[in-house]
N, C-alpha and C positions, 0 to 999 in steps of 0.2 A: 845945778842940782845935785848936792853931794852924793858922793855914792859909797855904799860898804865895800868892804873888801871883800867881806862874804854877806852872803845873803843864804841861812839854812831854813830851808821849807819843810815842812810836815803838816801843809792843810792844814793849819791851826790846829795842828796835836791829835789828829785824825788817824795819819798814816805809822806813826812811830810812837813806841814808848818815850814820854816825855825826858824820863831819865836819862837816854839815849841822845835824844836832840838838846838836853842839857848839858850833857858832855861833849859832844861836840862844842856847842857853840863856848863853852867854858875854858876848853882846852885851847881852840884858837885866838878868844881873847885874852888869855894867859903868856900866849904867843905874843902880844901885842897889835893884833889885827882888831880892824872896826868891823864887828858884826851885827847885822841886822837878822831878826826873825820873822818870816813869811811877807815880807815887805821890802820892795814890791814882787817877790817872786814866791808864791804858797807851794808851788811845785806843780808841775805839768799831769798831764791826766795818768800816766804809766805809773805816778806816784801813787795815783788814788786808787788805781786799778791793783796796783800789788800789794800797799802796804794795808793790813789788816792785824792792827796788832792783837786781836780777840784769838787769831790762830798763829799767832807768834811768828808773823810775817811782817819785818818793819820796813819801811821805804823813807827815805829822808833824799830831799835834792839840796844839791850843795852848790852855788854860784861862786864862783870866782871872778871879780873884777880884772879884768885881762891886763890894767896898767901894774897890776902886781909882777906880771911875766914876762908882758909884750911891749914892744915899741910897735904901738898900732898902725903909725905911719910905715914904716918898712916892713912890717909883720915878721918881725925878728925875735928872739929873746930879749928882755933887758938884764939890767945887773941885777935886778930883783928873782929872777928865774931859777937861781940855785938856792937861795933861801926858801922860798915858797917850795920849792921841790923836797927839801929838806924837813921843811916843817910838817908837810903833808906825810910823808914817811912817819915822822914824828905823833901826828893824830894818829895813824892807822896803827902803829905799834900800842900807844895807850890803848886804840879801842880795842885793840887784840885781846889785852887784859882786863880791860874794862868788862867785854860781855860775858866771861866766864863768872863775873861777881851779881851780877842781876837775872 
C-alpha cells in the first residue's frame, strides 16, 4: 500500500480552521511532498479535546512518513533528514506569517 509523505489530520475539519489546514497542506505540496488529509490518520484524542475552533483553539495532527528522514533498518537519519528539517522550518516560518493574516 502506498503511503503519503505527510498526513494532515484535523478530524474532518472539526478541530482546526480549514484555512490553516489548507495552508499546511498547500505549503507541503508546493515543496513537492505527497500529502493526504485525514486518511489514514484523522487525529488522535488529544487533537479532538484541544481543538475547539469556535473558541480560537485550533489543533492539527501532522504525521510524517519515517522514510522521509530515517533508515528504518539502522534506525538512523537517512539522506533526506536535512531537507525535511529545512522544509519543516520553512513551513513554520510561513505559518508564523500566515496566522497574523487570519
